[in-house]
N, CA, C and O atoms as CSV, one atom per row, in Angstrom:
chain,resi,resn,atom,element,x,y,z
A,1,MET,N,N,-86.397,138.602,-237.271
A,1,MET,CA,C,-87.572,139.239,-237.811
A,1,MET,C,C,-88.389,139.890,-236.690
A,1,MET,O,O,-88.881,141.007,-236.845
A,2,TYR,N,N,-88.532,139.185,-235.561
A,2,TYR,CA,C,-89.311,139.719,-234.447
A,2,TYR,C,C,-88.693,141.024,-233.943
A,2,TYR,O,O,-89.404,142.003,-233.719
A,3,ILE,N,N,-87.383,141.036,-233.765
A,3,ILE,CA,C,-86.706,142.236,-233.265
A,3,ILE,C,C,-86.876,143.381,-234.254
A,3,ILE,O,O,-87.116,144.521,-233.857
A,4,HIS,N,N,-86.754,143.078,-235.529
A,4,HIS,CA,C,-86.903,144.102,-236.562
A,4,HIS,C,C,-88.288,144.761,-236.473
A,4,HIS,O,O,-88.392,145.988,-236.484
A,5,GLU,N,N,-89.328,143.964,-236.388
A,5,GLU,CA,C,-90.687,144.507,-236.323
A,5,GLU,C,C,-90.931,145.231,-235.000
A,5,GLU,O,O,-91.637,146.239,-234.964
A,6,PHE,N,N,-90.350,144.719,-233.916
A,6,PHE,CA,C,-90.463,145.390,-232.622
A,6,PHE,C,C,-89.824,146.780,-232.687
A,6,PHE,O,O,-90.374,147.748,-232.162
A,7,LEU,N,N,-88.662,146.869,-233.334
A,7,LEU,CA,C,-87.993,148.162,-233.475
A,7,LEU,C,C,-88.817,149.126,-234.321
A,7,LEU,O,O,-88.811,150.331,-234.071
A,8,HIS,N,N,-89.521,148.608,-235.313
A,8,HIS,CA,C,-90.423,149.470,-236.088
A,8,HIS,C,C,-91.508,150.057,-235.181
A,8,HIS,O,O,-91.891,151.216,-235.341
A,9,SER,N,N,-91.997,149.264,-234.236
A,9,SER,CA,C,-93.038,149.780,-233.337
A,9,SER,C,C,-92.468,150.872,-232.431
A,9,SER,O,O,-93.144,151.870,-232.181
A,10,LEU,N,N,-91.251,150.707,-231.940
A,10,LEU,CA,C,-90.623,151.745,-231.118
A,10,LEU,C,C,-90.341,152.989,-231.944
A,10,LEU,O,O,-90.518,154.111,-231.469
A,11,GLU,N,N,-89.906,152.791,-233.173
A,11,GLU,CA,C,-89.652,153.903,-234.090
A,11,GLU,C,C,-90.938,154.709,-234.297
A,11,GLU,O,O,-90.915,155.939,-234.252
A,12,ARG,N,N,-92.043,154.024,-234.520
A,12,ARG,CA,C,-93.329,154.691,-234.748
A,12,ARG,C,C,-93.771,155.470,-233.514
A,12,ARG,O,O,-94.255,156.596,-233.629
A,13,ILE,N,N,-93.607,154.878,-232.343
A,13,ILE,CA,C,-94.005,155.546,-231.101
A,13,ILE,C,C,-93.254,156.864,-230.943
A,13,ILE,O,O,-93.854,157.896,-230.642
A,14,LEU,N,N,-91.950,156.824,-231.146
A,14,LEU,CA,C,-91.150,158.045,-230.996
A,14,LEU,C,C,-91.505,159.087,-232.054
A,14,LEU,O,O,-91.605,160.274,-231.747
A,15,GLN,N,N,-91.694,158.653,-233.283
A,15,GLN,CA,C,-92.041,159.598,-234.340
A,15,GLN,C,C,-93.390,160.249,-234.072
A,15,GLN,O,O,-93.559,161.443,-234.319
A,16,GLU,N,N,-94.351,159.483,-233.570
A,16,GLU,CA,C,-95.668,160.043,-233.245
A,16,GLU,C,C,-95.580,161.032,-232.095
A,16,GLU,O,O,-96.423,161.922,-231.973
A,17,ASP,N,N,-94.560,160.883,-231.248
A,17,ASP,CA,C,-94.358,161.819,-230.142
A,17,ASP,C,C,-93.434,162.975,-230.527
A,17,ASP,O,O,-93.056,163.772,-229.669
A,18,GLY,N,N,-93.066,163.074,-231.812
A,18,GLY,CA,C,-92.297,164.207,-232.300
A,18,GLY,C,C,-90.789,164.065,-232.260
A,18,GLY,O,O,-90.082,165.032,-232.542
A,19,TYR,N,N,-90.279,162.908,-231.922
A,19,TYR,CA,C,-88.829,162.697,-231.907
A,19,TYR,C,C,-88.328,162.508,-233.339
A,19,TYR,O,O,-88.996,161.881,-234.161
A,20,GLU,N,N,-87.160,163.050,-233.624
A,20,GLU,CA,C,-86.527,162.836,-234.914
A,20,GLU,C,C,-85.449,161.776,-234.736
A,20,GLU,O,O,-84.464,161.980,-234.027
A,21,ILE,N,N,-85.657,160.647,-235.390
A,21,ILE,CA,C,-84.724,159.523,-235.280
A,21,ILE,C,C,-84.457,158.971,-236.670
A,21,ILE,O,O,-85.234,159.208,-237.594
A,22,PRO,N,N,-83.347,158.225,-236.825
A,22,PRO,CA,C,-83.090,157.612,-238.129
A,22,PRO,C,C,-84.155,156.549,-238.432
A,22,PRO,O,O,-84.702,155.917,-237.529
A,23,GLN,N,N,-84.425,156.376,-239.704
A,23,GLN,CA,C,-85.332,155.309,-240.121
A,23,GLN,C,C,-84.619,153.971,-239.941
A,23,GLN,O,O,-83.418,153.869,-240.189
A,24,LEU,N,N,-85.344,152.963,-239.516
A,24,LEU,CA,C,-84.746,151.652,-239.258
A,24,LEU,C,C,-84.068,151.078,-240.503
A,24,LEU,O,O,-83.064,150.375,-240.388
A,25,HIS,N,N,-84.598,151.367,-241.678
A,25,HIS,CA,C,-84.038,150.814,-242.911
A,25,HIS,C,C,-82.898,151.660,-243.488
A,25,HIS,O,O,-82.381,151.333,-244.556
A,26,ASP,N,N,-82.502,152.715,-242.822
A,26,ASP,CA,C,-81.457,153.604,-243.330
A,26,ASP,C,C,-80.056,153.251,-242.838
A,26,ASP,O,O,-79.194,154.127,-242.770
A,27,TYR,N,N,-79.818,152.008,-242.499
A,27,TYR,CA,C,-78.519,151.622,-241.940
A,27,TYR,C,C,-77.361,151.936,-242.885
A,27,TYR,O,O,-76.278,152.298,-242.423
A,28,GLU,N,N,-77.565,151.805,-244.197
A,28,GLU,CA,C,-76.477,152.080,-245.142
A,28,GLU,C,C,-76.094,153.559,-245.152
A,28,GLU,O,O,-74.932,153.895,-245.382
A,29,LYS,N,N,-77.069,154.451,-244.903
A,29,LYS,CA,C,-76.772,155.891,-244.856
A,29,LYS,C,C,-75.801,156.228,-243.733
A,29,LYS,O,O,-75.110,157.246,-243.784
A,30,TYR,N,N,-75.751,155.370,-242.720
A,30,TYR,CA,C,-74.889,155.614,-241.564
A,30,TYR,C,C,-73.646,154.724,-241.575
A,30,TYR,O,O,-72.929,154.633,-240.578
A,31,GLY,N,N,-73.397,154.066,-242.714
A,31,GLY,CA,C,-72.171,153.291,-242.869
A,31,GLY,C,C,-72.236,151.855,-242.388
A,31,GLY,O,O,-71.193,151.212,-242.270
A,32,TYR,N,N,-73.410,151.328,-242.107
A,32,TYR,CA,C,-73.541,149.942,-241.661
A,32,TYR,C,C,-73.811,149.047,-242.872
A,32,TYR,O,O,-74.443,149.467,-243.841
A,33,ILE,N,N,-73.323,147.811,-242.800
A,33,ILE,CA,C,-73.602,146.852,-243.859
A,33,ILE,C,C,-74.188,145.590,-243.227
A,33,ILE,O,O,-73.927,145.271,-242.067
A,34,GLU,N,N,-74.970,144.901,-244.010
A,34,GLU,CA,C,-75.579,143.655,-243.526
A,34,GLU,C,C,-74.578,142.525,-243.711
A,34,GLU,O,O,-74.184,142.216,-244.836
A,35,ASP,N,N,-74.173,141.918,-242.625
A,35,ASP,CA,C,-73.201,140.835,-242.641
A,35,ASP,C,C,-73.911,139.512,-242.917
A,35,ASP,O,O,-75.018,139.288,-242.427
A,36,ALA,N,N,-73.289,138.646,-243.688
A,36,ALA,CA,C,-73.901,137.366,-244.034
A,36,ALA,C,C,-74.095,136.471,-242.811
A,36,ALA,O,O,-75.009,135.647,-242.789
A,37,THR,N,N,-73.255,136.622,-241.806
A,37,THR,CA,C,-73.337,135.769,-240.617
A,37,THR,C,C,-74.227,136.351,-239.525
A,37,THR,O,O,-75.080,135.651,-238.979
A,38,ILE,N,N,-74.035,137.613,-239.209
A,38,ILE,CA,C,-74.763,138.203,-238.078
A,38,ILE,C,C,-75.836,139.205,-238.503
A,38,ILE,O,O,-76.486,139.811,-237.652
A,39,GLY,N,N,-76.024,139.379,-239.789
A,39,GLY,CA,C,-77.068,140.281,-240.264
A,39,GLY,C,C,-76.789,141.720,-239.883
A,39,GLY,O,O,-75.712,142.248,-240.158
A,40,LEU,N,N,-77.760,142.347,-239.252
A,40,LEU,CA,C,-77.660,143.761,-238.872
A,40,LEU,C,C,-77.538,143.938,-237.357
A,40,LEU,O,O,-77.979,144.949,-236.810
A,41,ARG,N,N,-76.946,142.967,-236.692
A,41,ARG,CA,C,-76.864,142.999,-235.235
A,41,ARG,C,C,-76.207,144.279,-234.713
A,41,ARG,O,O,-76.705,144.879,-233.761
A,42,GLU,N,N,-75.104,144.700,-235.319
A,42,GLU,CA,C,-74.416,145.911,-234.855
A,42,GLU,C,C,-75.322,147.143,-235.034
A,42,GLU,O,O,-75.408,147.989,-234.144
A,43,TRP,N,N,-75.992,147.235,-236.186
A,43,TRP,CA,C,-76.910,148.350,-236.442
A,43,TRP,C,C,-78.035,148.362,-235.414
A,43,TRP,O,O,-78.339,149.403,-234.832
A,44,TYR,N,N,-78.654,147.199,-235.192
A,44,TYR,CA,C,-79.758,147.140,-234.232
A,44,TYR,C,C,-79.292,147.519,-232.832
A,44,TYR,O,O,-79.987,148.246,-232.121
A,45,SER,N,N,-78.139,147.040,-232.438
A,45,SER,CA,C,-77.600,147.359,-231.112
A,45,SER,C,C,-77.364,148.858,-230.965
A,45,SER,O,O,-77.770,149.460,-229.971
A,46,ASP,N,N,-76.710,149.456,-231.949
A,46,ASP,CA,C,-76.442,150.895,-231.893
A,46,ASP,C,C,-77.735,151.702,-232.008
A,46,ASP,O,O,-77.871,152.756,-231.386
A,47,TYR,N,N,-78.668,151.214,-232.793
A,47,TYR,CA,C,-79.962,151.884,-232.963
A,47,TYR,C,C,-80.715,151.925,-231.633
A,47,TYR,O,O,-81.291,152.947,-231.260
A,48,MET,N,N,-80.699,150.796,-230.928
A,48,MET,CA,C,-81.432,150.699,-229.667
A,48,MET,C,C,-80.769,151.489,-228.543
A,48,MET,O,O,-81.446,151.889,-227.595
A,49,THR,N,N,-79.463,151.722,-228.628
A,49,THR,CA,C,-78.745,152.411,-227.557
A,49,THR,C,C,-78.352,153.838,-227.930
A,49,THR,O,O,-77.569,154.477,-227.226
A,50,LYS,N,N,-78.898,154.334,-229.040
A,50,LYS,CA,C,-78.619,155.702,-229.517
A,50,LYS,C,C,-77.116,155.924,-229.615
A,50,LYS,O,O,-76.567,156.880,-229.068
A,51,ASN,N,N,-76.472,155.008,-230.333
A,51,ASN,CA,C,-75.025,155.035,-230.459
A,51,ASN,C,C,-74.575,155.097,-231.923
A,51,ASN,O,O,-73.492,154.619,-232.257
A,52,ILE,N,N,-75.403,155.683,-232.794
A,52,ILE,CA,C,-75.088,155.822,-234.214
A,52,ILE,C,C,-74.543,157.230,-234.430
A,52,ILE,O,O,-75.181,158.214,-234.057
A,53,LEU,N,N,-73.377,157.318,-235.025
A,53,LEU,CA,C,-72.786,158.627,-235.265
A,53,LEU,C,C,-73.393,159.250,-236.517
A,53,LEU,O,O,-73.314,158.685,-237.608
A,54,ASN,N,N,-74.000,160.421,-236.345
A,54,ASN,CA,C,-74.478,161.206,-237.475
A,54,ASN,C,C,-73.301,162.061,-237.918
A,54,ASN,O,O,-72.934,163.024,-237.244
A,55,LYS,N,N,-72.714,161.707,-239.051
A,55,LYS,CA,C,-71.496,162.385,-239.513
A,55,LYS,C,C,-71.733,163.849,-239.863
A,55,LYS,O,O,-70.801,164.653,-239.824
A,56,GLU,N,N,-72.965,164.203,-240.202
A,56,GLU,CA,C,-73.265,165.604,-240.537
A,56,GLU,C,C,-73.270,166.505,-239.306
A,56,GLU,O,O,-72.797,167.640,-239.354
A,57,THR,N,N,-73.815,165.981,-238.194
A,57,THR,CA,C,-73.933,166.803,-236.986
A,57,THR,C,C,-72.912,166.446,-235.911
A,57,THR,O,O,-72.677,167.225,-234.987
A,58,GLY,N,N,-72.307,165.267,-236.035
A,58,GLY,CA,C,-71.368,164.813,-235.011
A,58,GLY,C,C,-72.054,164.280,-233.766
A,58,GLY,O,O,-71.385,163.945,-232.789
A,59,GLU,N,N,-73.387,164.196,-233.785
A,59,GLU,CA,C,-74.149,163.716,-232.632
A,59,GLU,C,C,-74.459,162.229,-232.766
A,59,GLU,O,O,-74.452,161.665,-233.860
A,60,LYS,N,N,-74.732,161.613,-231.616
A,60,LYS,CA,C,-75.176,160.222,-231.599
A,60,LYS,C,C,-76.690,160.215,-231.757
A,60,LYS,O,O,-77.400,160.976,-231.099
A,61,VAL,N,N,-77.171,159.353,-232.633
A,61,VAL,CA,C,-78.608,159.252,-232.894
A,61,VAL,C,C,-79.058,157.808,-232.749
A,61,VAL,O,O,-78.244,156.886,-232.687
A,62,GLY,N,N,-80.354,157.637,-232.698
A,62,GLY,CA,C,-80.966,156.322,-232.546
A,62,GLY,C,C,-82.229,156.482,-231.729
A,62,GLY,O,O,-82.756,157.586,-231.590
A,63,LEU,N,N,-82.713,155.380,-231.191
A,63,LEU,CA,C,-83.920,155.438,-230.372
A,63,LEU,C,C,-83.634,156.195,-229.084
A,63,LEU,O,O,-82.681,155.885,-228.369
A,64,ASP,N,N,-84.450,157.171,-228.800
A,64,ASP,CA,C,-84.303,157.915,-227.553
A,64,ASP,C,C,-84.682,157.005,-226.385
A,64,ASP,O,O,-85.616,156.209,-226.479
A,65,GLU,N,N,-83.944,157.135,-225.291
A,65,GLU,CA,C,-84.206,156.272,-224.127
A,65,GLU,C,C,-85.608,156.449,-223.563
A,65,GLU,O,O,-86.081,155.593,-222.815
A,66,ALA,N,N,-86.276,157.534,-223.903
A,66,ALA,CA,C,-87.635,157.767,-223.416
A,66,ALA,C,C,-88.590,156.669,-223.853
A,66,ALA,O,O,-89.563,156.383,-223.156
A,67,VAL,N,N,-88.326,156.053,-224.997
A,67,VAL,CA,C,-89.233,155.022,-225.504
A,67,VAL,C,C,-89.280,153.811,-224.562
A,67,VAL,O,O,-90.284,153.100,-224.514
A,68,TYR,N,N,-88.205,153.581,-223.821
A,68,TYR,CA,C,-88.156,152.445,-222.894
A,68,TYR,C,C,-88.871,152.746,-221.579
A,68,TYR,O,O,-89.089,151.845,-220.768
A,69,LEU,N,N,-89.234,154.003,-221.369
A,69,LEU,CA,C,-89.933,154.386,-220.145
A,69,LEU,C,C,-91.428,154.584,-220.369
A,69,LEU,O,O,-92.184,154.763,-219.414
A,70,MET,N,N,-91.852,154.551,-221.628
A,70,MET,CA,C,-93.260,154.765,-221.949
A,70,MET,C,C,-94.074,153.511,-221.662
A,70,MET,O,O,-93.589,152.386,-221.778
A,71,GLN,N,N,-95.299,153.737,-221.290
A,71,GLN,CA,C,-96.204,152.624,-221.036
A,71,GLN,C,C,-96.657,152.041,-222.368
A,71,GLN,O,O,-97.004,152.796,-223.277
A,72,PRO,N,N,-96.663,150.725,-222.506
A,72,PRO,CA,C,-97.106,150.131,-223.768
A,72,PRO,C,C,-98.558,150.487,-224.079
A,72,PRO,O,O,-99.363,150.728,-223.179
A,73,TYR,N,N,-98.867,150.512,-225.353
A,73,TYR,CA,C,-100.246,150.755,-225.766
A,73,TYR,C,C,-101.128,149.605,-225.330
A,73,TYR,O,O,-100.685,148.458,-225.265
A,74,HIS,N,N,-102.350,149.909,-225.037
A,74,HIS,CA,C,-103.334,148.920,-224.640
A,74,HIS,C,C,-104.455,148.954,-225.668
A,74,HIS,O,O,-104.705,149.991,-226.282
A,75,HIS,N,N,-105.125,147.834,-225.858
A,75,HIS,CA,C,-106.150,147.796,-226.900
A,75,HIS,C,C,-107.241,148.837,-226.669
A,75,HIS,O,O,-107.883,149.268,-227.627
A,76,SER,N,N,-107.466,149.248,-225.431
A,76,SER,CA,C,-108.491,150.257,-225.166
A,76,SER,C,C,-108.056,151.658,-225.598
A,76,SER,O,O,-108.872,152.580,-225.617
A,77,ASP,N,N,-106.757,151.827,-225.950
A,77,ASP,CA,C,-106.270,153.119,-226.437
A,77,ASP,C,C,-106.720,153.402,-227.868
A,77,ASP,O,O,-106.588,154.527,-228.351
A,78,PHE,N,N,-107.238,152.409,-228.530
A,78,PHE,CA,C,-107.624,152.551,-229.928
A,78,PHE,C,C,-109.142,152.605,-230.051
A,78,PHE,O,O,-109.849,151.852,-229.383
A,79,LYS,N,N,-109.634,153.483,-230.893
A,79,LYS,CA,C,-111.066,153.682,-231.049
A,79,LYS,C,C,-111.751,152.418,-231.555
A,79,LYS,O,O,-112.830,152.064,-231.080
A,80,TYR,N,N,-111.141,151.742,-232.505
A,80,TYR,CA,C,-111.729,150.545,-233.102
A,80,TYR,C,C,-110.821,149.340,-232.868
A,80,TYR,O,O,-110.371,148.700,-233.818
A,81,SER,N,N,-110.558,149.039,-231.606
A,81,SER,CA,C,-109.658,147.929,-231.309
A,81,SER,C,C,-110.350,146.593,-231.580
A,81,SER,O,O,-111.569,146.471,-231.454
A,82,THR,N,N,-109.558,145.609,-231.949
A,82,THR,CA,C,-110.067,144.271,-232.237
A,82,THR,C,C,-109.102,143.264,-231.638
A,82,THR,O,O,-107.889,143.372,-231.819
A,83,GLU,N,N,-109.636,142.296,-230.935
A,83,GLU,CA,C,-108.809,141.231,-230.394
A,83,GLU,C,C,-108.318,140.351,-231.543
A,83,GLU,O,O,-109.088,140.015,-232.443
A,84,ILE,N,N,-107.055,139.984,-231.512
A,84,ILE,CA,C,-106.484,139.120,-232.534
A,84,ILE,C,C,-105.879,137.915,-231.842
A,84,ILE,O,O,-105.124,138.053,-230.880
A,85,GLU,N,N,-106.212,136.741,-232.333
A,85,GLU,CA,C,-105.647,135.514,-231.798
A,85,GLU,C,C,-104.459,135.130,-232.673
A,85,GLU,O,O,-104.643,134.590,-233.764
A,86,PHE,N,N,-103.244,135.402,-232.207
A,86,PHE,CA,C,-102.064,135.172,-233.022
A,86,PHE,C,C,-101.747,133.696,-233.214
A,86,PHE,O,O,-101.164,133.318,-234.230
A,87,ASN,N,N,-102.118,132.870,-232.269
A,87,ASN,CA,C,-101.780,131.453,-232.370
A,87,ASN,C,C,-102.870,130.637,-233.041
A,87,ASN,O,O,-102.720,129.428,-233.217
A,88,LYS,N,N,-103.954,131.276,-233.413
A,88,LYS,CA,C,-105.063,130.558,-234.030
A,88,LYS,C,C,-104.790,130.365,-235.516
A,88,LYS,O,O,-104.507,131.326,-236.231
A,89,GLU,N,N,-104.874,129.138,-235.970
A,89,GLU,CA,C,-104.737,128.840,-237.384
A,89,GLU,C,C,-106.105,128.982,-238.037
A,89,GLU,O,O,-107.045,128.297,-237.633
A,90,PRO,N,N,-106.243,129.848,-239.028
A,90,PRO,CA,C,-107.552,129.996,-239.666
A,90,PRO,C,C,-107.922,128.729,-240.429
A,90,PRO,O,O,-107.092,128.139,-241.121
A,91,SER,N,N,-109.173,128.325,-240.290
A,91,SER,CA,C,-109.624,127.138,-241.013
A,91,SER,C,C,-109.924,127.485,-242.463
A,91,SER,O,O,-109.788,126.649,-243.356
A,92,ASN,N,N,-110.331,128.717,-242.683
A,92,ASN,CA,C,-110.619,129.166,-244.038
A,92,ASN,C,C,-110.111,130.598,-244.150
A,92,ASN,O,O,-110.772,131.535,-243.703
A,93,LEU,N,N,-108.951,130.761,-244.739
A,93,LEU,CA,C,-108.292,132.051,-244.798
A,93,LEU,C,C,-109.152,133.111,-245.484
A,93,LEU,O,O,-109.197,134.254,-245.030
A,94,ILE,N,N,-109.823,132.754,-246.552
A,94,ILE,CA,C,-110.671,133.708,-247.278
A,94,ILE,C,C,-111.785,134.218,-246.367
A,94,ILE,O,O,-112.058,135.418,-246.347
A,95,GLU,N,N,-112.423,133.343,-245.627
A,95,GLU,CA,C,-113.497,133.751,-244.713
A,95,GLU,C,C,-112.956,134.632,-243.593
A,95,GLU,O,O,-113.624,135.573,-243.165
A,96,GLU,N,N,-111.757,134.335,-243.120
A,96,GLU,CA,C,-111.131,135.160,-242.080
A,96,GLU,C,C,-110.900,136.581,-242.587
A,96,GLU,O,O,-111.189,137.550,-241.885
A,97,ILE,N,N,-110.385,136.701,-243.797
A,97,ILE,CA,C,-110.123,138.016,-244.384
A,97,ILE,C,C,-111.430,138.767,-244.608
A,97,ILE,O,O,-111.517,139.964,-244.333
A,98,LYS,N,N,-112.439,138.070,-245.105
A,98,LYS,CA,C,-113.751,138.708,-245.297
A,98,LYS,C,C,-114.299,139.203,-243.963
A,98,LYS,O,O,-114.892,140.280,-243.896
A,99,GLY,N,N,-114.105,138.422,-242.904
A,99,GLY,CA,C,-114.573,138.812,-241.575
A,99,GLY,C,C,-113.893,140.073,-241.077
A,99,GLY,O,O,-114.527,140.913,-240.439
A,100,ILE,N,N,-112.609,140.210,-241.365
A,100,ILE,CA,C,-111.877,141.414,-240.967
A,100,ILE,C,C,-112.439,142.631,-241.688
A,100,ILE,O,O,-112.648,143.678,-241.076
A,101,PHE,N,N,-112.685,142.491,-242.998
A,101,PHE,CA,C,-113.239,143.607,-243.761
A,101,PHE,C,C,-114.650,143.962,-243.292
A,101,PHE,O,O,-115.014,145.138,-243.277
A,102,LYS,N,N,-115.446,142.969,-242.910
A,102,LYS,CA,C,-116.787,143.239,-242.385
A,102,LYS,C,C,-116.698,144.020,-241.075
A,102,LYS,O,O,-117.473,144.950,-240.852
A,103,ALA,N,N,-115.765,143.649,-240.218
A,103,ALA,CA,C,-115.590,144.344,-238.934
A,103,ALA,C,C,-115.179,145.789,-239.163
A,103,ALA,O,O,-115.650,146.689,-238.467
A,104,ILE,N,N,-114.306,146.014,-240.129
A,104,ILE,CA,C,-113.876,147.380,-240.450
A,104,ILE,C,C,-115.057,148.186,-240.999
A,104,ILE,O,O,-115.260,149.341,-240.625
A,105,LYS,N,N,-115.823,147.568,-241.881
A,105,LYS,CA,C,-116.974,148.256,-242.495
A,105,LYS,C,C,-118.002,148.653,-241.423
A,105,LYS,O,O,-118.579,149.739,-241.489
A,106,LYS,N,N,-118.226,147.784,-240.448
A,106,LYS,CA,C,-119.174,148.096,-239.369
A,106,LYS,C,C,-118.679,149.254,-238.527
A,106,LYS,O,O,-119.482,150.038,-238.022
A,107,ALA,N,N,-117.373,149.375,-238.367
A,107,ALA,CA,C,-116.805,150.419,-237.535
A,107,ALA,C,C,-117.008,151.808,-238.133
A,107,ALA,O,O,-117.030,152.804,-237.410
A,108,PHE,N,N,-117.154,151.869,-239.441
A,108,PHE,CA,C,-117.314,153.155,-240.105
A,108,PHE,C,C,-118.734,153.301,-240.567
A,108,PHE,O,O,-119.089,154.322,-241.157
């Protein structure tokens, strides 16, 4: 799951920079199937190394290697950045959600 979501972030970065790449969920369009034992390991590997054959063009597609050379985003890159504590267990989930909405409302 972590790798899948990480790949979505790389996919988004490249798309925002104007690169045309396959969608992460389009593995079946390129002839890949999800294996019961190893899942989508082959698809993810080929996706990350730009080793997917586009049968229409005959070219290899996937994540462009440029994404591995880009500097990661920093919270200061965002106009309304908010620190998030990923390991913190909320004591009251409803209050936590209300707090997030209040922070968003203040930002606008």
